[in-house]
C-alpha positions as CSV (number, residue, x, y, z in Angstrom):
1,X,0.0,0.0,0.0
2,X,1.1,3.6,-0.6
3,X,-0.2,6.9,0.5
4,X,-0.9,10.3,-1.1
5,X,1.5,12.7,0.5
6,X,0.9,15.8,-1.3
7,X,-1.1,17.7,-4.0
8,X,1.4,20.2,-5.4
9,X,-0.2,23.0,-7.3
10,X,1.2,25.7,-9.6
11,X,-0.2,28.7,-11.5
12,X,1.4,28.3,-15.0
13,X,0.8,31.0,-17.6
14,X,2.0,31.4,-21.3
15,X,1.7,34.8,-22.8
16,X,0.0,33.9,-25.9
17,X,-1.7,37.3,-26.1
18,X,1.5,38.7,-27.6
19,X,1.1,36.7,-30.8
20,X,-2.8,36.7,-30.7
21,X,-2.7,32.9,-30.7
22,X,-6.1,31.7,-29.6
23,X,-7.9,35.1,-30.3
24,X,-11.6,35.1,-31.1
25,X,-14.5,37.4,-30.9
26,X,-15.1,37.0,-27.1
27,X,-11.5,36.4,-26.1
28,X,-9.4,38.9,-28.0
29,X,-6.1,38.4,-26.1
30,X,-6.0,35.1,-24.1
31,X,-3.0,34.0,-22.1
32,X,-3.2,30.2,-22.2
33,X,-2.9,28.9,-18.7
34,X,-2.9,25.8,-16.5
35,X,-3.9,25.4,-12.9
36,X,-1.7,22.5,-12.5
37,X,-1.6,19.7,-10.0
38,X,0.8,17.0,-9.2
39,X,-0.5,14.3,-6.8
40,X,2.5,12.6,-5.1
41,X,2.7,9.3,-3.2
42,X,5.2,7.8,-0.9
43,X,5.9,5.2,-3.5
44,X,7.3,7.9,-5.8
45,X,4.8,7.6,-8.5
46,X,3.1,10.9,-9.4
47,X,-0.2,11.9,-11.2
48,X,-0.3,15.1,-13.3
49,X,-3.3,17.1,-14.4
50,X,-4.5,20.6,-15.0
51,X,-7.5,22.9,-15.5
52,X,-7.2,25.0,-18.6
53,X,-7.9,28.7,-18.2
54,X,-7.0,31.8,-20.3
55,X,-5.0,33.9,-17.8
56,X,-6.7,35.9,-15.1
57,X,-8.4,33.8,-12.5
58,X,-6.0,30.9,-12.9
59,X,-4.9,31.5,-9.3
60,X,-8.5,31.1,-8.2
61,X,-8.6,27.8,-9.9
62,X,-5.3,26.7,-8.3
63,X,-6.9,27.6,-4.9
64,X,-9.9,25.3,-5.5
65,X,-7.5,22.5,-6.2
66,X,-5.6,23.2,-3.0
67,X,-8.9,23.0,-1.1
68,X,-9.1,19.4,-2.1
69,X,-5.8,18.4,-0.4
70,X,-7.5,17.7,2.9
71,X,-9.7,15.1,1.2
72,X,-6.9,13.0,-0.2
73,X,-3.5,13.6,1.5
74,X,-2.8,10.8,3.8
75,X,-5.1,8.3,2.2
76,X,-4.1,5.0,0.9
77,X,-4.2,5.3,-3.0
78,X,-4.9,1.7,-4.0
79,X,-8.6,1.7,-2.8
80,X,-9.1,5.0,-4.6
81,X,-7.7,3.6,-7.8
82,X,-9.5,0.2,-7.5
83,X,-12.9,1.9,-7.3
84,X,-12.6,5.0,-9.5
85,X,-16.4,5.2,-9.7
86,X,-16.7,5.3,-6.1
87,X,-13.9,7.9,-5.7
88,X,-15.8,10.0,-8.3
89,X,-19.1,9.8,-6.5
90,X,-17.5,10.4,-3.1
91,X,-15.8,13.8,-4.0
92,X,-18.4,15.1,-6.5
93,X,-21.1,14.3,-3.8
94,X,-19.3,16.0,-0.9
95,X,-22.3,18.0,0.3
96,X,-20.3,21.1,1.5
97,X,-18.2,21.3,-1.8
98,X,-21.4,20.4,-3.9
99,X,-23.0,23.6,-2.4
100,X,-20.6,25.8,-4.6
101,X,-22.2,24.3,-7.7
102,X,-23.7,21.9,-7.8
103,X,-21.5,20.0,-10.1
104,X,-20.3,23.1,-12.1
105,X,-17.8,25.9,-12.0
106,X,-14.5,26.3,-10.4
107,X,-14.8,23.6,-7.8
108,X,-16.2,21.0,-10.2
109,X,-13.2,21.6,-12.6
110,X,-10.8,21.3,-9.6
111,X,-12.4,18.0,-8.8
112,X,-11.8,17.0,-12.5
113,X,-8.1,17.9,-12.1
114,X,-7.8,15.6,-9.1
115,X,-9.8,12.8,-10.7
116,X,-7.7,13.1,-13.9
117,X,-4.3,12.9,-11.7
118,X,-5.6,9.7,-10.1
119,X,-6.3,8.3,-13.7
120,X,-2.7,9.3,-14.6
121,X,-1.3,7.2,-11.8
122,X,-3.6,4.4,-12.6
123,X,-2.6,4.4,-16.2
124,X,1.0,4.6,-15.5
125,X,0.9,1.7,-13.1
126,X,-0.9,-0.3,-15.7
127,X,1.7,0.6,-18.2
128,X,-0.7,1.8,-20.7
129,X,-1.9,5.1,-22.1
130,X,-5.3,6.1,-20.8
131,X,-7.2,5.3,-24.0
132,X,-5.9,1.8,-24.0
133,X,-6.6,1.3,-20.3
134,X,-10.1,2.3,-20.7
135,X,-10.7,0.4,-24.0
136,X,-9.6,-2.7,-22.3
137,X,-12.0,-2.5,-19.4
138,X,-15.1,-4.7,-19.5
139,X,-18.5,-3.1,-20.1
140,X,-19.4,-3.8,-16.4
141,X,-16.2,-2.1,-15.2
142,X,-17.0,1.1,-17.5
143,X,-20.6,1.2,-16.3
144,X,-19.4,1.3,-12.7
145,X,-17.3,4.4,-13.4
146,X,-20.4,6.6,-14.4
147,X,-22.8,8.3,-12.1
148,X,-26.1,8.0,-13.6
149,X,-27.9,10.3,-11.3
150,X,-30.0,12.7,-13.1
151,X,-29.5,10.8,-16.3
152,X,-32.0,8.0,-16.0
153,X,-34.7,9.8,-18.0
154,X,-32.4,9.7,-21.0
155,X,-29.8,7.0,-20.2
156,X,-29.8,4.2,-17.6
157,X,-27.1,2.1,-16.4
158,X,-28.6,-1.0,-18.0
159,X,-28.9,0.8,-21.5
160,X,-25.3,1.8,-21.2
161,X,-24.3,-1.7,-20.4
162,X,-26.1,-3.1,-23.4
163,X,-24.5,-0.4,-25.7
164,X,-21.1,-1.3,-24.4
165,X,-21.6,-5.1,-24.8
166,X,-22.8,-4.5,-28.4
167,X,-19.6,-2.5,-29.1
168,X,-17.4,-5.2,-27.5
169,X,-16.9,-7.3,-30.6
170,X,-14.3,-5.9,-32.9
171,X,-12.4,-4.0,-30.0
172,X,-9.0,-5.7,-30.8
173,X,-9.4,-4.9,-34.5
174,X,-10.3,-1.2,-33.9
175,X,-7.4,-0.9,-31.6
176,X,-5.0,-2.2,-34.4
177,X,-6.6,0.2,-36.9
178,X,-6.1,3.0,-34.5
179,X,-2.4,2.2,-33.9
180,X,-1.9,1.9,-37.6
181,X,-3.7,4.9,-38.9
182,X,-4.6,7.3,-35.9
183,X,-7.6,9.5,-35.4
184,X,-8.7,12.2,-37.8
185,X,-8.0,15.8,-36.9
186,X,-9.2,19.2,-38.0
187,X,-7.1,22.4,-37.4
188,X,-8.0,25.7,-35.9
189,X,-4.6,27.1,-36.2
190,X,-5.2,29.2,-39.5
191,X,-8.4,30.7,-38.2
192,X,-7.6,32.8,-35.1
193,X,-9.4,36.2,-35.5
194,X,-6.5,38.3,-34.7
195,X,-4.4,36.9,-37.7
196,X,-3.9,39.0,-40.8
197,X,-5.4,38.0,-44.2
198,X,-1.8,37.1,-45.4
199,X,-1.2,34.9,-42.4
200,X,-4.6,33.3,-42.7
201,X,-3.9,32.4,-46.4
202,X,-0.4,31.1,-45.5
203,X,-1.7,28.9,-42.7
204,X,-4.5,27.5,-44.9
205,X,-2.0,26.4,-47.5
206,X,0.1,24.7,-44.8
207,X,-3.0,22.9,-43.3
208,X,-3.7,21.5,-46.7
209,X,-0.2,20.5,-47.3
210,X,-0.3,18.7,-43.9
211,X,-3.2,16.7,-44.8
212,X,-5.9,18.2,-42.7
213,X,-9.4,17.4,-43.9
214,X,-11.2,20.3,-42.3
215,X,-10.3,23.7,-40.9
216,X,-12.1,26.2,-38.6
217,X,-12.4,29.9,-38.8
218,X,-13.3,32.2,-35.8
219,X,-16.1,34.5,-36.6
220,X,-18.5,37.0,-34.9
221,X,-16.8,40.2,-34.4
222,X,-17.6,41.9,-37.7
223,X,-19.8,40.4,-40.4
224,X,-17.9,42.1,-43.4
225,X,-14.6,40.9,-42.0
226,X,-16.1,37.3,-41.7
227,X,-17.4,37.4,-45.3
228,X,-14.0,38.6,-46.6
229,X,-12.0,36.0,-44.6
230,X,-14.4,33.0,-45.4
231,X,-14.2,34.0,-49.2
232,X,-10.4,33.9,-49.0
233,X,-10.6,30.6,-47.2
234,X,-12.9,29.2,-50.0
235,X,-10.4,30.5,-52.6
236,X,-7.6,28.7,-51.0
237,X,-9.3,25.5,-49.9
238,X,-11.8,25.0,-52.7
239,X,-15.6,25.0,-52.9
240,X,-16.1,21.6,-51.2
241,X,-13.6,21.5,-48.6
242,X,-15.1,21.4,-45.0
243,X,-14.8,24.6,-43.2
244,X,-16.4,25.1,-39.6
245,X,-17.0,28.4,-38.0
246,X,-16.9,29.3,-34.3
247,X,-18.4,32.4,-32.7
248,X,-17.3,31.7,-29.2
249,X,-20.7,32.7,-27.7
250,X,-20.8,36.1,-29.3
251,X,-24.3,36.4,-30.5
252,X,-27.9,36.7,-29.4
253,X,-30.2,34.0,-30.6
254,X,-31.8,36.0,-33.4
255,X,-28.4,37.6,-34.3
256,X,-26.9,34.1,-34.7
257,X,-29.4,33.0,-37.0
258,X,-29.1,36.1,-39.2
259,X,-25.3,36.1,-39.1
260,X,-25.0,32.4,-40.0
261,X,-27.6,32.7,-42.9
262,X,-25.4,35.7,-44.2
263,X,-22.4,33.2,-44.3
264,X,-24.5,30.3,-45.7
265,X,-23.2,30.9,-49.2
266,X,-19.9,29.7,-48.1
267,X,-21.3,26.4,-46.8
268,X,-20.0,26.3,-43.2
269,X,-19.8,22.5,-42.1
270,X,-20.9,23.7,-38.6
271,X,-21.3,26.8,-36.5
272,X,-19.8,26.5,-33.0
273,X,-20.8,28.1,-29.7
274,X,-23.3,30.6,-31.5
275,X,-24.6,31.9,-28.1
276,X,-24.3,31.4,-24.4
277,X,-23.4,27.8,-23.6
278,X,-26.2,27.7,-20.9
279,X,-28.9,28.6,-23.3
280,X,-30.0,25.1,-24.2
281,X,-33.4,26.3,-25.8
282,X,-31.6,29.2,-27.6
283,X,-29.3,26.5,-29.2
284,X,-32.4,24.5,-30.3
285,X,-34.0,27.7,-31.8
286,X,-30.7,28.5,-33.7
287,X,-30.4,24.9,-34.9
288,X,-33.9,25.1,-36.4
289,X,-33.1,28.5,-37.9
290,X,-30.0,27.7,-39.7
291,X,-30.7,24.0,-40.8
292,X,-29.1,22.2,-42.6
293,X,-26.0,24.0,-41.2
294,X,-25.1,22.1,-37.9
295,X,-24.7,23.5,-34.4
296,X,-21.7,22.3,-32.5
297,X,-21.2,23.1,-28.8
298,X,-20.1,21.6,-25.5
299,X,-16.7,23.0,-24.5
300,X,-18.3,25.1,-21.9
301,X,-21.0,22.6,-21.0
302,X,-20.5,22.2,-17.2
303,X,-21.6,18.7,-16.6
304,X,-23.3,15.5,-18.0
305,X,-26.8,17.0,-17.2
306,X,-26.2,19.9,-19.5
307,X,-25.2,17.5,-22.2
308,X,-28.3,15.4,-21.6
309,X,-30.6,18.5,-22.0
310,X,-28.7,19.6,-25.1
311,X,-29.3,16.2,-26.7
312,X,-32.9,16.0,-25.6
313,X,-33.7,19.4,-27.0
314,X,-32.0,18.8,-30.4
315,X,-29.8,21.7,-29.6
316,X,-26.6,20.3,-31.0
317,X,-25.6,18.0,-33.9
318,X,-22.0,17.9,-33.0
319,X,-20.9,17.4,-29.4
320,X,-17.7,19.0,-28.2
321,X,-16.5,17.5,-25.0
322,X,-13.5,19.1,-23.2
323,X,-11.1,16.9,-21.2
324,X,-10.9,19.5,-18.2
325,X,-14.2,21.4,-18.2
326,X,-16.2,18.7,-16.3
327,X,-15.3,16.4,-13.4
328,X,-12.6,14.3,-15.1
329,X,-12.5,11.1,-17.1
330,X,-15.5,9.6,-15.3
331,X,-18.0,12.3,-16.3
332,X,-16.6,12.4,-19.9
333,X,-17.4,8.6,-20.2
334,X,-21.0,9.6,-19.2
335,X,-20.9,12.1,-22.0
336,X,-19.6,9.7,-24.7
337,X,-22.3,7.3,-23.8
338,X,-25.0,10.0,-24.0
339,X,-23.7,10.9,-27.4
340,X,-23.7,7.3,-28.6
341,X,-27.3,6.9,-27.2
342,X,-28.5,9.9,-29.2
343,X,-26.3,9.1,-32.3
344,X,-24.6,12.4,-32.2
345,X,-20.8,12.5,-33.2
346,X,-18.2,13.8,-30.7
347,X,-15.6,16.2,-32.1
348,X,-13.8,17.4,-29.0
349,X,-12.7,20.9,-28.1
350,X,-8.8,21.2,-27.9
351,X,-8.0,24.7,-28.3
352,X,-5.7,25.4,-25.3
353,X,-2.6,24.4,-23.6
354,X,-2.4,20.6,-23.1
355,X,-6.0,19.8,-24.4
356,X,-4.9,18.1,-27.6
357,X,-2.6,15.8,-25.4
358,X,-5.5,15.1,-23.0
359,X,-8.7,14.8,-25.1
360,X,-7.2,12.4,-27.8
361,X,-7.3,9.7,-25.3
362,X,-11.1,10.0,-24.9
363,X,-11.9,10.0,-28.5
364,X,-9.6,7.0,-29.2
365,X,-11.4,5.1,-26.2
366,X,-14.7,6.1,-27.7
367,X,-13.8,4.7,-31.1
368,X,-12.7,1.3,-29.7
369,X,-15.2,0.8,-26.9
370,X,-18.2,3.1,-27.2
371,X,-19.3,4.3,-30.6
372,X,-17.2,1.9,-32.6
373,X,-16.6,4.4,-35.4
374,X,-14.5,7.4,-36.5
375,X,-16.9,8.3,-39.3
376,X,-17.9,12.0,-39.0
377,X,-15.6,12.5,-36.0
378,X,-12.4,14.6,-35.7
379,X,-10.4,16.0,-32.9
380,X,-9.6,19.7,-33.0
381,X,-5.8,20.5,-33.3
382,X,-4.2,23.8,-32.6
383,X,-0.4,24.1,-33.1
384,X,0.6,25.7,-29.9
385,X,2.7,24.8,-26.7
386,X,3.0,21.0,-27.4
387,X,6.7,21.3,-26.7
388,X,6.1,21.8,-23.0
389,X,4.6,18.3,-22.6
390,X,6.5,15.1,-21.8
391,X,4.4,13.3,-24.4
392,X,3.4,15.8,-27.0
393,X,0.5,15.1,-29.4
394,X,1.8,14.0,-32.7
395,X,-0.1,14.7,-36.0
396,X,0.7,12.9,-39.2
397,X,-1.2,13.2,-42.4
398,X,-3.9,15.1,-40.7
399,X,-4.5,12.6,-38.0
400,X,-3.6,12.2,-34.4
401,X,-1.0,9.2,-33.9
402,X,-2.2,7.1,-31.0
403,X,0.1,7.8,-28.0
404,X,1.8,4.7,-26.5
405,X,3.3,6.1,-23.4
406,X,1.6,5.3,-20.1
407,X,-0.5,7.9,-18.5
408,X,-3.1,10.5,-19.6
409,X,-0.7,12.7,-21.5
410,X,-1.3,15.7,-19.3
411,X,2.2,15.8,-17.7
412,X,4.1,19.0,-18.4
413,X,7.9,19.1,-18.4
414,X,9.4,20.1,-15.1
415,X,11.5,22.7,-16.8
416,X,8.4,24.4,-18.5
417,X,6.5,24.4,-15.2
418,X,9.5,26.1,-13.5
419,X,10.0,28.7,-16.4
420,X,6.2,29.6,-16.6
421,X,5.0,29.5,-13.1
422,X,3.3,32.9,-12.6
423,X,4.8,35.3,-10.2
424,X,2.7,38.4,-10.8
425,X,4.3,39.2,-14.0
426,X,5.6,37.3,-17.1
427,X,9.2,36.1,-17.3
């Protein structure tokens, strides 16, 4: 047996606002940041995880993770790892912490970081990447990880078990296919709103040369600018190349419908986050108003209940899970099961530091053990800050190569953590 001896945290910030990497209509100058945690044990193994933020407030997120130390430090880790479903339900259900949500916001994301740190240790001890560890669990083990509370009017544990059993044949073949060919990606790198037209054009050509089969443009600040940039993208990419657009919550409901209709001549493959992420019925109204253009959302969906309602209300046609927005791996398994139940493809959000490294594991697990398909599914890729991670995401021919190193992929290099720890000013 070994015990957890510390939750070490760090406020890590990269000054991406200087180059406008990550700029969009709502977030014109983000500094990609990580509220970082290292779970240490007396057996010397470590679990690494983080919550992604865009700068100010990262210290608040760090403080929320620090508040969880009293729940874990001193405890034997093996019982926690052996029953990750029970561990999840225990900390998410803590009544005093739950009062701060329930199940949303800064504390919920802090819980997600600690749950993900535990999964990092569990995967490292198993000698497997997270996607493989999950994909080799039995349907019964996977169902035990999920908290079905508040989901039963849309998805029961028995239904989930049936779905997972139906997907069980062919797992080995799909794992081999994944290792051989990877998982399809699309890139947002060319489309940041702060980039010049010349930089947009150059990055679009590079994306095509690199084999990406879809790109995404940020929109929503100025309609004339959006029309000009979309036209340029069509000139470079051709009339039929899939191009998604992302408004980052900029519009009112009626404004979203009018704006997207004005861009319809360029055939966007989806519009992402057209309005406030909590406005489930507003998303449904937009979806009806812009059909057949699809609505994509989810990176700010705060929990599995929100995803359930988005699906029940036909508010989205592409689900965008985020590896660190909800309460960790367990809750994202619930989200993947919900998507499979409703037949909606999952194309995860990965625009941020470390998100590509983290979320690829969830999509790869989904392909092997849940949905059983990669059709219509892509993982977002942004070409920023990968060099700071011990196991950086690798893209080849427009696809993520499946990582083979043990763990969740969320471990940042010690040198990077030291250099970019926030001290009230940038280095």
